[in-house]
All heavy atoms as an XYZ file, in Angstrom:
925
protein
N      22.804     -1.521     -8.235
C      21.884     -2.050     -7.205
C      22.110     -3.590     -7.209
O      22.458     -4.205     -8.205
C      20.420     -1.793     -7.557
C      19.864     -0.555     -7.007
S      18.065     -0.603     -6.981
C      17.841      0.647     -8.303
N      21.880     -4.103     -6.041
C      22.024     -5.544     -5.846
C      20.851     -6.322     -6.361
O      19.652     -5.808     -6.183
C      22.229     -5.761     -4.373
C      22.744     -7.152     -4.037
O      22.870     -7.973     -4.971
N      22.993     -7.384     -2.798
N      21.010     -7.421     -7.017
C      19.924     -8.125     -7.596
C      19.110     -8.708     -6.495
O      17.844     -8.862     -6.612
C      20.461     -9.247     -8.455
N      19.609     -9.022     -5.402
C      18.874     -9.602     -4.233
C      17.924     -8.571     -3.693
O      16.757     -8.869     -3.409
C      19.821    -10.176     -3.131
N      18.349     -7.200     -3.680
C      17.451     -6.189     -3.198
C      16.243     -6.045     -4.184
O      15.123     -5.819     -3.792
C      18.188     -4.990     -2.990
C      19.111     -4.940     -1.674
C      19.872     -3.648     -1.728
C      18.214     -5.003     -0.454
N      16.634     -6.064     -5.481
C      15.569     -5.901     -6.478
C      14.533     -6.989     -6.422
O      13.441     -6.837     -6.538
C      16.215     -5.899     -7.907
C      16.996     -4.543     -8.269
C      17.661     -4.831     -9.590
C      16.105     -3.386     -8.202
N      15.037     -8.292     -6.241
C      14.063     -9.378     -6.034
C      13.271     -9.259     -4.800
O      12.084     -9.562     -4.780
C      14.881    -10.673     -6.015
C      15.458    -11.153     -7.335
C      16.207    -12.405     -7.188
C      14.301    -11.484     -8.332
N      13.927     -8.691     -3.657
C      13.171     -8.467     -2.418
C      12.060     -7.396     -2.636
O      10.874     -7.601     -2.131
C      14.107     -8.100     -1.281
N      12.392     -6.367     -3.333
C      11.424     -5.268     -3.582
C      10.227     -5.811     -4.474
O       9.115     -5.611     -4.118
C      12.124     -4.011     -4.233
C      13.109     -3.438     -3.266
C      11.058     -3.097     -4.717
C      13.966     -2.441     -3.952
N      10.621     -6.587     -5.491
C       9.626     -7.088     -6.385
C       8.684     -8.111     -5.684
O       7.462     -8.106     -5.887
N       9.302     -8.925     -4.860
C       8.545     -9.932     -4.069
C       7.601     -9.317     -3.038
O       6.410     -9.697     -2.975
N       8.105     -8.367     -2.291
C       7.326     -7.611     -1.381
C       6.116     -6.946     -2.018
O       5.004     -6.969     -1.545
C       8.080     -6.750     -0.521
C       8.986     -7.189      0.572
C       9.865     -6.104      1.058
C       8.216     -7.916      1.591
N       6.390     -6.332     -3.154
C       5.398     -5.575     -3.922
C       4.336     -6.605     -4.457
O       3.074     -6.338     -4.328
C       5.944     -4.730     -5.017
O       6.934     -3.900     -4.413
C       4.892     -3.980     -5.759
N       4.851     -7.639     -5.000
C       3.800     -8.682     -5.611
C       2.959     -9.284     -4.604
O       1.706     -9.435     -4.764
C       4.641     -9.658     -6.433
N       3.451     -9.716     -3.421
C       2.743    -10.343     -2.382
C       1.797     -9.269     -1.745
O       0.635     -9.571     -1.451
C       3.619    -10.962     -1.350
C       2.814    -11.469     -0.128
C       4.466    -12.133     -2.040
N       2.312     -8.027     -1.611
C       1.453     -7.008     -1.062
C       0.258     -6.691     -1.900
O      -0.880     -6.582     -1.423
N       0.445     -6.595     -3.160
C      -0.674     -6.337     -4.113
C      -1.650     -7.549     -4.150
O      -2.846     -7.325     -4.320
C      -0.129     -5.993     -5.513
C       0.557     -4.663     -5.692
C       1.088     -4.459     -7.066
C      -0.387     -3.503     -5.363
N      -1.106     -8.742     -4.125
C      -2.028     -9.908     -4.072
C      -2.867     -9.880     -2.860
O      -4.020    -10.174     -2.936
C      -1.161    -11.230     -4.082
C      -1.943    -12.440     -3.950
C      -2.716    -12.901     -5.031
C      -1.986    -13.128     -2.699
C      -3.567    -14.042     -4.824
C      -2.709    -14.286     -2.633
C      -3.464    -14.782     -3.653
O      -4.226    -15.782     -3.501
N      -2.251     -9.575     -1.723
C      -3.041     -9.591     -0.420
C      -4.067     -8.404     -0.502
O      -5.134     -8.498      0.221
C      -2.142     -9.424      0.751
C      -1.334    -10.742      1.020
C      -0.327    -10.475      2.173
C      -2.217    -11.888      1.348
N      -3.785     -7.253     -1.181
C      -4.641     -6.275     -1.176
C      -6.030     -6.560     -1.960
O      -7.013     -5.967     -1.752
C      -4.036     -5.016     -1.957
C      -3.162     -4.159     -1.004
C      -2.605     -2.970     -1.813
C      -3.789     -3.622      0.200
N      -5.895     -7.522     -2.856
C      -7.139     -7.891     -3.608
C      -8.073     -8.808     -2.960
O      -9.053     -9.209     -3.481
C      -6.714     -8.459     -5.002
O      -5.926     -9.624     -4.801
C      -5.888     -7.356     -5.786
N      -7.636     -9.262     -1.749
C      -8.506    -10.269     -1.032
C      -9.638     -9.539     -0.379
O      -9.668     -8.353     -0.270
C      -7.720    -11.088     -0.008
O      -7.193    -10.243      1.016
N     -10.592    -10.278      0.165
C     -11.745     -9.725      0.804
C     -11.625     -9.645      2.356
O     -12.475     -9.099      3.021
C     -12.953    -10.507      0.414
C     -13.257    -10.452     -1.057
C     -14.501    -11.278     -1.383
N     -15.688    -10.750     -0.798
C     -16.491     -9.916     -1.476
N     -16.390     -9.707     -2.695
N     -17.610     -9.484     -0.794
N     -10.642    -10.234      2.868
C     -10.357    -10.318      4.315
C      -9.589     -9.055      4.721
O      -8.553     -8.694      4.164
C      -9.604    -11.506      4.681
O      -9.263    -11.504      6.054
N     -10.110     -8.262      5.659
C      -9.381     -7.015      6.103
C      -8.025     -7.330      6.684
O      -7.182     -6.528      6.632
C     -10.326     -6.288      7.113
C     -11.472     -5.548      6.507
C     -12.380     -4.945      7.536
C     -10.979     -4.567      5.493
N      -7.929     -8.486      7.416
C      -6.571     -8.748      8.024
C      -5.518     -8.984      6.915
O      -4.361     -8.560      7.026
C      -6.689    -10.009      8.839
O      -7.165    -11.035      8.171
N      -5.989     -9.612      5.790
C      -4.953     -9.710      4.710
C      -4.661     -8.361      4.017
O      -3.597     -8.102      3.593
C      -5.548    -10.616      3.618
C      -5.533    -12.107      4.116
C      -6.024    -13.011      3.046
N      -5.880    -14.433      3.445
C      -5.755    -15.450      2.663
N      -5.736    -15.232      1.370
N      -5.723    -16.660      3.141
N      -5.687     -7.538      3.988
C      -5.467     -6.190      3.360
C      -4.521     -5.346      4.236
O      -3.622     -4.691      3.728
C      -6.826     -5.470      3.256
C      -7.706     -6.109      2.212
C      -6.633     -4.002      2.881
C      -9.143     -5.593      2.041
N      -4.601     -5.446      5.524
C      -3.664     -4.756      6.437
C      -2.220     -5.272      6.236
O      -1.306     -4.530      6.086
C      -4.140     -4.986      7.917
C      -3.075     -4.509      8.898
C      -5.405     -4.252      8.161
N      -2.067     -6.641      6.150
C      -0.744     -7.188      5.869
C      -0.265     -6.768      4.527
O       0.934     -6.509      4.350
C      -0.859     -8.688      6.086
C      -1.106     -9.119      7.422
C       0.445     -9.365      5.582
C      -1.370    -10.590      7.702
N      -1.055     -6.698      3.465
C      -0.747     -6.264      2.205
C      -0.116     -4.870      2.205
O       0.880     -4.527      1.542
N      -0.915     -3.940      2.912
C      -0.374     -2.540      2.921
C       0.910     -2.391      3.719
O       1.809     -1.654      3.376
C      -1.436     -1.612      3.712
C      -2.460     -1.110      2.726
C      -3.765     -1.373      2.791
C      -2.064     -0.114      1.832
C      -4.702     -0.790      1.940
C      -2.907      0.444      0.917
C      -4.279      0.092      1.044
O      -5.150      0.656      0.237
N       1.025     -3.299      4.734
C       2.295     -3.342      5.475
C       3.441     -3.789      4.583
O       4.530     -3.245      4.628
C       2.105     -4.246      6.722
O       3.360     -4.287      7.402
N       3.227     -4.835      3.834
C       4.190     -5.339      2.884
C       4.627     -4.249      1.806
O       5.813     -4.080      1.470
C       3.911     -6.639      2.223
C       3.839     -7.823      3.161
C       3.355     -9.046      2.489
C       5.199     -8.098      3.701
N       3.602     -3.541      1.363
C       3.851     -2.509      0.387
C       4.702     -1.346      0.983
O       5.582     -0.741      0.398
C       2.599     -1.897     -0.149
C       1.929     -2.771     -1.313
C       0.600     -2.155     -1.680
C       2.936     -2.941     -2.521
N       4.471     -1.066      2.295
C       5.193     -0.050      2.976
C       6.709     -0.453      3.143
O       7.546      0.332      3.000
N       6.862     -1.709      3.460
C       8.173     -2.269      3.543
C       8.997     -2.284      2.268
O      10.151     -1.975      2.139
C       8.265     -3.688      4.162
C       7.889     -3.820      5.671
N       8.397     -2.943      6.565
C       6.935     -4.475      6.185
C       7.908     -3.280      7.737
N       6.957     -4.144      7.525
N       8.237     -2.629      1.150
C       8.821     -2.552     -0.228
C       9.258     -1.119     -0.525
O      10.277     -0.918     -1.134
C       7.844     -3.071     -1.166
N       8.479     -0.186     -0.105
C       8.778      1.291     -0.362
C      10.027      1.696      0.361
O      10.978      2.392     -0.192
C       7.585      2.192      0.014
O       6.483      1.734     -0.655
C       7.882      3.598     -0.232
N      10.154      1.238      1.622
C      11.271      1.640      2.419
C      12.537      0.942      1.866
O      13.614      1.626      1.678
C      11.106      1.158      3.849
C      12.418      1.257      4.713
C      10.032      2.065      4.534
N      12.546     -0.267      1.431
C      13.694     -0.950      0.869
C      14.011     -0.273     -0.400
O      15.221     -0.132     -0.769
C      13.479     -2.451      0.733
C      14.557     -3.135     -0.054
C      13.227     -3.106      2.024
N      13.076      0.086     -1.261
C      13.270      0.732     -2.566
C      14.051      2.069     -2.324
O      14.926      2.484     -3.053
C      12.062      0.877     -3.345
N      13.483      2.863     -1.308
C      14.113      4.213     -1.120
C      15.506      4.058     -0.578
O      16.444      4.834     -1.053
C      13.269      4.946     -0.109
C      12.011      5.549     -0.642
C      11.080      6.014      0.401
C      12.244      6.574     -1.677
N      15.750      3.132      0.237
C      17.140      2.952      0.831
C      18.065      2.433     -0.345
O      19.204      2.934     -0.412
C      17.161      1.947      2.024
C      16.429      2.594      3.168
C      18.542      1.486      2.333
C      17.163      3.721      3.768
N      17.589      1.596     -1.157
C      18.365      1.087     -2.286
C      18.661      2.217     -3.265
O      19.817      2.284     -3.744
C      17.666     -0.083     -2.980
O      17.342     -1.080     -2.094
C      18.510     -0.700     -4.059
N      17.705      3.106     -3.453
C      17.933      4.193     -4.381
C      18.851      5.191     -3.942
O      19.451      5.973     -4.639
C      16.576      4.830     -4.746
N      19.161      5.195     -2.563
C      20.048      6.160     -2.001
C      21.513      5.897     -2.339
O      22.333      6.741     -2.193
N      21.830      4.712     -2.876
C      23.177      4.415     -3.321
C      24.040      3.924     -2.131
O      23.550      3.633     -1.117
N      25.289      3.763     -2.392
C      26.172      3.206     -1.297
C      26.296      4.097     -0.137
O      26.065      5.271     -0.206
C      27.530      2.988     -1.981
C      27.524      3.991     -3.140
C      26.063      4.080     -3.559
N      26.653      3.477      1.071
C      26.852      4.243      2.208
C      28.077      5.141      2.069
O      28.997      4.861      1.395
C      27.018      3.241      3.387
N      28.007      6.232      2.771
C      29.130      7.237      2.652
C      29.268      7.892      4.037
O      28.745      7.484      5.040
N      30.072      8.951      4.061
C      30.135      9.730      5.225
C      28.902     10.502      5.585
O      28.060     10.780      4.708
C      31.380     10.680      5.110
C      32.663     10.015      4.971
C      33.264      9.636      3.900
C      33.379      9.528      6.038
N      34.525      8.952      4.162
C      34.577      8.893      5.491
C      33.317      9.631      7.445
C      35.608      8.355      6.364
C      34.362      9.026      8.278
C      35.448      8.393      7.676
N      28.774     10.822      6.885
C      27.545     11.625      7.231
C      27.589     12.950      6.537
O      28.564     13.573      6.260
C      27.637     11.795      8.831
C      28.625     10.805      9.162
C      29.487     10.452      7.977
N      26.371     13.322      6.051
C      26.222     14.614      5.279
C      26.359     15.884      6.230
O      25.365     16.623      6.396
C      24.961     14.500      4.540
C      24.092     13.641      5.362
C      25.091     12.684      6.071
N      27.478     16.112      6.802
C      27.689     17.214      7.673
C      28.725     18.204      7.000
O      29.739     17.713      6.517
C      28.243     16.840      9.042
C      27.246     15.861      9.732
C      28.562     18.021      9.924
C      27.690     15.234     11.016
N      28.380     19.407      6.868
C      29.288     20.367      6.176
C      30.699     20.362      6.899
O      30.919     20.444      8.050
C      28.669     21.797      6.298
N      31.698     20.268      5.971
C      33.052     20.221      6.491
C      33.546     18.857      6.926
O      34.732     18.807      7.274
N      32.751     17.879      6.959
C      33.212     16.601      7.435
C      33.834     15.727      6.394
O      34.840     14.986      6.779
N      33.480     15.877      5.212
C      34.126     15.066      4.107
C      33.799     15.747      2.814
O      33.064     16.716      2.724
C      33.556     13.628      4.121
N      34.441     15.213      1.770
C      34.259     15.821      0.443
C      32.732     15.480      0.005
O      32.222     14.402      0.333
C      35.178     15.153     -0.588
N      32.194     16.416     -0.658
C      30.678     16.046     -1.108
C      30.448     14.789     -1.864
O      29.496     14.172     -1.630
C      30.346     17.308     -1.983
C      31.258     18.407     -1.536
C      32.556     17.734     -1.156
N      31.428     14.327     -2.635
C      31.249     13.092     -3.407
C      31.297     11.897     -2.502
O      30.922     10.768     -2.857
C      32.182     12.957     -4.536
C      33.714     13.103     -4.146
C      34.168     14.526     -4.141
O      33.498     15.428     -4.464
O      35.352     14.655     -3.876
N      31.951     12.019     -1.281
C      32.069     10.942     -0.335
C      30.873     10.794      0.635
O      30.865      9.903      1.463
C      33.391     11.031      0.430
C      34.601     10.928     -0.494
O      34.491     10.222     -1.501
O      35.615     11.448     -0.081
N      30.043     11.874      0.622
C      28.868     11.819      1.541
C      27.739     10.993      1.082
O      27.579     10.904     -0.138
C      28.405     13.280      1.812
C      29.408     14.170      2.567
S      28.701     15.851      2.760
C      29.996     16.739      3.441
N      26.930     10.465      2.049
C      25.787      9.719      1.554
C      24.661     10.874      1.324
O      24.696     11.926      1.867
C      25.357      8.771      2.640
O      25.018      9.555      3.860
N      23.701     10.431      0.533
C      22.616     11.313      0.124
C      21.504     11.381      1.199
O      20.957     10.367      1.588
C      22.057     10.820     -1.215
C      21.036     11.903     -1.799
O      20.764     12.904     -1.212
N      20.468     11.528     -2.967
N      21.272     12.522      1.830
C      20.289     12.587      2.911
C      18.830     12.525      2.469
O      17.930     12.125      3.253
C      20.630     13.899      3.642
C      21.133     14.780      2.587
C      21.881     13.808      1.641
N      18.560     12.708      1.132
C      17.140     12.790      0.778
C      16.468     11.449      0.813
O      15.370     11.331      1.396
C      17.060     13.432     -0.630
C      15.672     13.505     -1.266
C      14.828     14.527     -0.387
C      15.695     14.034     -2.650
N      17.082     10.328      0.358
C      16.489      9.105      0.484
C      16.210      8.716      1.914
O      15.132      7.984      2.339
C      17.331      8.092     -0.165
C      18.133      8.849     -1.158
C      18.313     10.109     -0.513
N      17.154      9.058      2.887
C      16.913      8.727      4.250
C      15.722      9.517      4.865
O      14.893      8.953      5.546
C      18.255      9.157      5.032
C      19.391      8.281      4.593
C      20.719      8.804      5.121
O      20.675      9.620      6.110
N      21.813      8.254      4.707
N      15.642     10.785      4.430
C      14.463     11.583      4.892
C      13.105     11.001      4.356
O      12.090     10.962      5.104
C      14.643     13.022      4.497
N      13.110     10.652      3.133
C      11.931     10.045      2.498
C      11.597      8.740      3.080
O      10.404      8.336      3.232
C      12.096      9.905      0.935
C      12.184     11.177      0.240
C      12.473     10.975     -1.247
C      10.901     11.978      0.368
N      12.584      7.967      3.463
C      12.413      6.599      4.097
C      11.700      6.789      5.523
O      10.727      6.184      5.804
C      13.664      5.925      4.265
O      14.205      5.675      3.041
C      13.524      4.611      5.015
N      12.182      7.881      6.300
C      11.568      8.093      7.542
C      10.125      8.507      7.436
O       9.225      8.122      8.139
C      12.306      9.218      8.318
C      13.720      8.656      8.940
C      14.391      9.807      9.497
C      13.418      7.596      9.951
N       9.915      9.337      6.392
C       8.472      9.750      6.132
C       7.586      8.610      5.674
O       6.439      8.447      6.155
C       8.499     10.842      4.941
O       9.283     11.840      5.368
C       7.080     11.347      4.637
N       8.197      7.684      4.819
C       7.392      6.530      4.377
C       7.110      5.587      5.602
O       6.056      4.970      5.698
C       8.186      5.718      3.322
N       8.046      5.459      6.497
C       7.872      4.615      7.762
C       6.687      5.211      8.552
O       5.818      4.414      8.965
C       9.158      4.492      8.599
C      10.088      3.612      7.814
C       8.817      3.968      9.971
C      11.479      3.625      8.431
N       6.644      6.487      8.764
C       5.664      7.182      9.582
C       4.287      7.031      8.942
O       3.254      6.718      9.584
C       5.996      8.626      9.850
C       4.864      9.356     10.487
C       7.268      8.649     10.772
N       4.192      7.238      7.609
C       2.900      7.167      6.933
C       2.410      5.683      6.882
O       1.218      5.446      7.120
C       3.053      7.738      5.446
C       3.298      9.154      5.512
C       1.873      7.328      4.641
C       3.669      9.839      4.186
N       3.324      4.761      6.712
C       2.937      3.333      6.673
C       2.443      2.958      8.053
O       1.422      2.168      8.150
C       4.133      2.508      6.297
O       3.841      1.152      6.411
N       3.073      3.398      9.120
C       2.616      3.119     10.540
C       1.235      3.631     10.759
O       0.406      2.959     11.264
C       3.636      3.606     11.493
C       3.373      3.241     12.908
C       3.453      1.840     13.312
C       2.963      4.119     13.849
C       3.164      1.530     14.597
C       2.727      3.879     15.116
C       2.783      2.459     15.493
N       1.052      4.908     10.365
C      -0.261      5.525     10.578
C      -1.342      4.812      9.774
O      -2.491      4.561     10.371
N      -1.042      4.464      8.547
C      -2.103      3.750      7.720
C      -2.363      2.394      8.325
O      -3.590      1.984      8.331
C      -1.603      3.602      6.308
C      -2.515      3.027      5.290
C      -3.886      3.834      5.153
C      -1.864      2.851      4.036
N      -1.365      1.712      8.768
C      -1.616      0.361      9.343
C      -2.503      0.465     10.658
O      -3.387     -0.350     10.815
C      -0.193     -0.222      9.681
O       0.596     -0.336      8.536
C      -0.395     -1.641     10.291
N      -2.211      1.451     11.479
C      -3.073      1.584     12.598
C      -4.505      1.961     12.269
O      -5.412      1.414     12.920
C      -2.488      2.638     13.582
C      -1.216      2.307     14.261
C      -0.665      3.462     15.153
C      -1.374      1.083     15.161
N      -4.605      2.846     11.291
C      -5.950      3.188     10.830
C      -6.754      1.923     10.341
O      -7.953      1.709     10.648
C      -5.999      4.236      9.788
C      -7.356      4.618      9.228
C      -8.184      5.312     10.010
C      -7.649      4.334      7.892
C      -9.434      5.609      9.542
C      -8.850      4.626      7.400
C      -9.846      5.281      8.228
N      -6.051      1.101      9.447
C      -6.680     -0.027      8.895
C      -7.001     -1.122     10.028
O      -7.941     -1.874      9.944
C      -5.815     -0.677      7.832
C      -5.743      0.122      6.567
C      -4.714     -0.520      5.625
C      -7.112      0.233      5.909
N      -6.132     -1.234     11.012
C      -6.392     -2.122     12.085
C      -7.610     -1.670     12.877
O      -8.431     -2.472     13.295
C      -5.207     -2.212     13.021
C      -3.996     -3.058     12.552
C      -2.766     -2.923     13.472
C      -4.416     -4.479     12.441
N      -7.837     -0.314     13.021
C      -8.988      0.176     13.725
C     -10.220     -0.157     12.912
O     -11.268     -0.528     13.527
C      -8.881      1.644     13.914
N     -10.177      0.028     11.522
C     -11.318     -0.370     10.790
C     -11.692     -1.875     10.792
O     -12.821     -2.242     10.846
C     -11.035      0.068      9.336
C     -11.018      1.579      8.947
C     -10.678      1.802      7.556
C     -12.301      2.146      9.410
N     -10.579     -2.679     10.740
C     -10.809     -4.145     10.785
C     -11.393     -4.500     12.165
O     -12.222     -5.478     12.235
C      -9.412     -4.834     10.680
N     -10.941     -3.925     13.251
C     -11.586     -4.260     14.585
C     -12.999     -3.818     14.634
O     -13.875     -4.471     15.176
C     -10.779     -3.571     15.641
C     -11.320     -3.789     17.067
C     -10.385     -3.420     18.075
N     -11.045     -3.286     19.454
C     -11.350     -4.327     20.243
N     -11.095     -5.520     19.742
N     -11.900     -4.092     21.337
N     -13.280     -2.624     14.116
C     -14.685     -2.199     14.104
C     -15.591     -3.117     13.160
O     -16.709     -3.441     13.582
C     -14.774     -0.803     13.473
C     -16.099     -0.134     13.402
C     -16.544      0.216     14.730
N     -17.783      0.879     14.742
C     -18.647      1.049     15.604
N     -18.474      0.522     16.805
N     -19.862      1.603     15.425
N     -15.084     -3.520     12.098
C     -15.773     -4.469     11.248
C     -16.020     -5.807     11.946
O     -17.105     -6.350     11.969
C     -15.078     -4.740      9.906
C     -15.615     -5.772      8.989
C     -16.970     -5.260      8.367
O     -17.213     -4.058      8.334
N     -17.737     -6.240      7.836
N     -15.035     -6.324     12.627
C     -15.155     -7.562     13.419
C     -16.227     -7.352     14.579
O     -16.958     -8.295     14.850
C     -13.707     -7.868     13.942
C     -13.685     -9.130     14.847
C     -13.663    -10.347     13.977
N     -13.711    -11.528     14.698
C     -12.780    -12.441     14.504
N     -11.851    -12.357     13.584
N     -12.875    -13.635     15.182
N     -16.160     -6.197     15.242
C     -17.137     -5.936     16.260
C     -18.491     -5.933     15.771
O     -19.503     -6.466     16.385
C     -16.803     -4.641     17.058
O     -15.433     -4.679     17.468
C     -17.744     -4.350     18.137
N     -18.707     -5.244     14.591
C     -20.145     -5.122     14.151
C     -20.685     -6.333     13.431
O     -21.830     -6.675     13.592
C     -20.169     -3.954     13.080
C     -19.961     -2.567     13.705
C     -19.959     -1.490     12.561
C     -20.947     -2.241     14.658
N     -19.829     -7.050     12.655
C     -20.414     -8.133     11.872
C     -19.943     -9.542     12.374
O     -20.437    -10.572     11.903
C     -19.981     -8.013     10.430
O     -18.620     -8.134     10.268
N     -18.893     -9.560     13.225
C     -18.426    -10.882     13.712
C     -17.272    -11.486     12.888
O     -16.776    -12.417     13.220
N     -17.100    -10.941     11.644
C     -15.940    -11.466     10.857
C     -15.254    -10.203     10.243
O     -15.802     -9.134     10.231
C     -16.399    -12.485      9.830
C     -17.366    -11.931      8.852
O     -17.780    -10.775      8.965
O     -17.807    -12.643      7.880
N     -14.207    -10.518      9.481
C     -13.500     -9.369      8.864
C     -13.591     -9.402      7.317
O     -12.727     -8.833      6.697
C     -12.048     -9.314      9.355
C     -11.206    -10.576      8.824
O     -11.805    -11.507      8.433
O      -9.953    -10.419      8.837
N     -14.504    -10.076      6.817
C     -14.712    -10.037      5.374
C     -15.537     -8.840      4.856
O     -16.530     -8.457      5.522
C     -15.528    -11.307      4.900
C     -14.747    -12.623      5.085
C     -15.649    -13.732      4.665
C     -13.499    -12.620      4.311
N     -15.108     -8.283      3.847
C     -15.740     -7.166      3.227
C     -16.963     -7.621      2.357
O     -16.683     -8.389      1.437
C     -14.782     -6.299      2.326
C     -15.508     -5.176      1.724
C     -13.604     -5.793      3.231
N     -18.146     -7.228      2.704
C     -19.327     -7.676      1.944
C     -19.554     -6.781      0.765
O     -19.031     -5.703      0.606
C     -20.480     -7.620      2.905
C     -20.415     -8.453      4.111
C     -20.394     -9.941      3.783
O     -21.000    -10.391      2.845
O     -19.747    -10.703      4.531
N     -20.335     -7.364     -0.264
C     -20.688     -6.478     -1.316
C     -21.633     -5.513     -0.904
O     -22.567     -5.657     -0.112
C     -21.351     -7.427     -2.409
C     -20.355     -8.283     -3.191
O     -19.245     -7.912     -3.178
O     -20.776     -9.269     -3.714
N     -21.542     -4.346     -1.372
C     -22.369     -3.168     -0.996
C     -23.548     -3.214     -2.080
O     -23.346     -3.090     -3.215
C     -21.597     -1.892     -1.011
C     -22.383     -0.752     -0.474
O     -23.476     -1.050      0.104
O     -21.960      0.433     -0.641
N     -24.746     -3.329     -1.549
C     -25.994     -3.361     -2.483
C     -26.125     -2.004     -3.173
O     -26.601     -1.908     -4.358
C     -27.186     -3.727     -1.632
C     -27.177     -4.994     -0.972
C     -28.396     -5.219     -0.183
C     -27.005     -6.110     -2.121
N     -25.723     -0.858     -2.551
C     -25.833      0.387     -3.193
C     -24.894      0.549     -4.338
O     -25.221      1.134     -5.351
C     -25.628      1.496     -2.180
C     -25.776      2.968     -2.676
C     -27.289      3.309     -3.050
O     -28.185      2.531     -2.592
O     -27.474      4.246     -3.719
N     -23.701     -0.020     -4.193
C     -22.791      0.049     -5.309
C     -23.259     -0.761     -6.559
O     -23.113     -0.426     -7.643
C     -21.406     -0.552     -4.857
C     -20.613      0.419     -4.027
O     -20.998      1.604     -3.965
O     -19.697     -0.097     -3.349
N     -23.888     -1.956     -6.209
C     -24.466     -2.767     -7.274
C     -25.612     -1.966     -8.035
O     -25.701     -1.977     -9.170
C     -25.040     -4.043     -6.736
C     -24.010     -5.046     -6.453
C     -24.747     -6.282     -6.040
N     -23.782     -7.269     -5.497
C     -24.059     -8.406     -5.052
N     -25.337     -8.813     -4.955
N     -23.119     -9.287     -4.599
N     -26.450     -1.262     -7.179
C     -27.504     -0.467     -7.856
C     -27.015      0.597     -8.729
O     -27.440      0.858     -9.908
C     -28.467      0.080     -6.828
C     -29.679      0.850     -7.261
C     -30.432      1.531     -6.198
N     -29.675      2.623     -5.680
C     -29.572      3.890     -6.306
N     -30.213      4.074     -7.442
N     -28.854      4.826     -5.731
N     -25.940      1.369     -8.300
C     -25.396      2.395     -9.063
C     -24.737      1.915    -10.350
O     -24.880      2.489    -11.436
C     -24.425      3.243     -8.199
C     -25.203      3.963     -7.146
C     -23.573      4.196     -9.038
C     -24.259      4.650     -6.137
N     -24.085      0.768    -10.240
C     -23.384      0.121    -11.401
C     -24.481     -0.237    -12.456
O     -24.316     -0.133    -13.650
C     -22.590     -1.028    -11.070
N     -25.624     -0.750    -11.946
C     -26.750     -1.127    -12.887
C     -27.323      0.103    -13.507
O     -27.609      0.014    -14.727
C     -27.737     -1.893    -12.090
N     -27.404      1.180    -12.820
C     -27.998      2.415    -13.404
C     -27.069      2.971    -14.428
O     -27.426      3.448    -15.584
C     -28.269      3.510    -12.392
C     -28.666      4.833    -12.907
C     -29.444      2.921    -11.462
N     -25.707      2.930    -14.141
C     -24.719      3.596    -15.041
C     -24.598      2.733    -16.373
O     -24.222      3.199    -17.386
C     -23.378      3.636    -14.392
C     -23.334      4.777    -13.406
C     -22.034      4.867    -12.593
O     -21.184      3.991    -12.860
O     -21.916      5.852    -11.826
N     -24.932      1.437    -16.230
C     -24.710      0.539    -17.420
C     -25.847      0.660    -18.436
O     -25.753      0.217    -19.547
C     -24.555     -0.904    -17.003
O     -25.780     -1.310    -16.418
N     -26.912      1.357    -18.027
C     -28.024      1.577    -18.945
C     -29.097      0.594    -18.682
O     -28.971     -0.321    -17.981
N     -30.237      0.767    -19.337
C     -31.371     -0.137    -19.202
C     -31.065     -1.438    -19.845
O     -30.404     -1.623    -20.814
C     -32.572      0.588    -19.869
C     -31.897      1.563    -20.840
C     -30.575      1.872    -20.205
N     -31.645     -2.502    -19.187
C     -31.500     -3.830    -19.800
C     -32.535     -4.124    -20.776
O     -33.489     -3.337    -20.968
C     -31.571     -4.836    -18.627
O     -32.802     -4.773    -17.991
C     -30.403     -4.649    -17.698
N     -32.556     -5.274    -21.407
C     -33.534     -5.686    -22.451
C     -34.916     -5.744    -21.817
O     -35.883     -5.386    -22.509
C     -33.133     -6.973    -23.115
C     -31.970     -6.788    -24.059
C     -31.599     -8.171    -24.745
O     -32.589     -8.989    -24.781
O     -30.489     -8.372    -25.145
N     -35.035     -6.169    -20.655
C     -36.333     -6.431    -20.091
C     -36.986     -5.086    -19.732
O     -38.168     -4.900    -19.935
C     -36.282     -7.296    -18.738
O     -35.336     -6.678    -17.853
C     -35.794     -8.684    -19.098
N     -36.139     -4.104    -19.235
C     -36.681     -2.756    -19.030
C     -37.094     -2.032    -20.301
O     -38.122     -1.358    -20.388
C     -35.593     -1.984    -18.297
C     -35.333     -2.437    -16.916
C     -34.210     -1.615    -16.262
O     -33.622     -0.772    -16.993
O     -33.924     -1.920    -15.050
N     -36.437     -2.364    -21.437
C     -36.791     -1.727    -22.693
C     -38.096     -2.343    -23.170
O     -38.956     -1.578    -23.749
C     -35.709     -2.006    -23.854
C     -34.518     -1.142    -23.539
O     -34.618     -0.037    -22.850
O     -33.400     -1.478    -24.017
N     -38.256     -3.685    -23.069
C     -39.518     -4.287    -23.517
C     -40.678     -3.948    -22.700
O     -41.860     -3.741    -23.180
C     -39.336     -5.757    -23.605
O     -39.140     -6.292    -22.305
N     -40.475     -3.569    -21.456
C     -41.580     -3.203    -20.518
C     -42.006     -1.750    -20.873
O     -43.178     -1.470    -20.874
C     -41.207     -3.342    -19.052
C     -42.250     -2.714    -18.172
C     -40.925     -4.837    -18.784
N     -40.996     -0.924    -21.250
C     -41.350      0.501    -21.497
C     -42.079      0.629    -22.785
O     -42.799      1.643    -22.969
C     -40.069      1.310    -21.521
N     -41.971     -0.194    -23.797
C     -42.548     -0.078    -25.063
C     -43.929     -0.682    -25.213
O     -44.391     -1.405    -24.287
C     -41.729     -0.548    -26.117
O     -41.394     -1.889    -25.953
C     -40.570      0.303    -26.328
């Protein structure tokens, strides 16, 4: 594998994961898109060097390119495109409802986390 491709895959993955951890939905969409691109580049790179088309009788089997990474790449492109469109629809809906694209803290999640962590000291002293 080429070192430049490995650096490109690592860079796309790192920036994509960084953007996924933000609270802005537009950054999350861009992060998923970058992760999709990193996946496509990784699959194409894993396919090895280019060869003859994989058609029976066209060339020797060792001279043919591997069709599996190409098929997986097409699948990854379609899934990434569908996920990006879904996230864009969610971001637009959030923007329409709240006026911005920031993900707010969910009060119900906080309440459940407090219940799962157990009673606090003030609750113990009140109960006794």
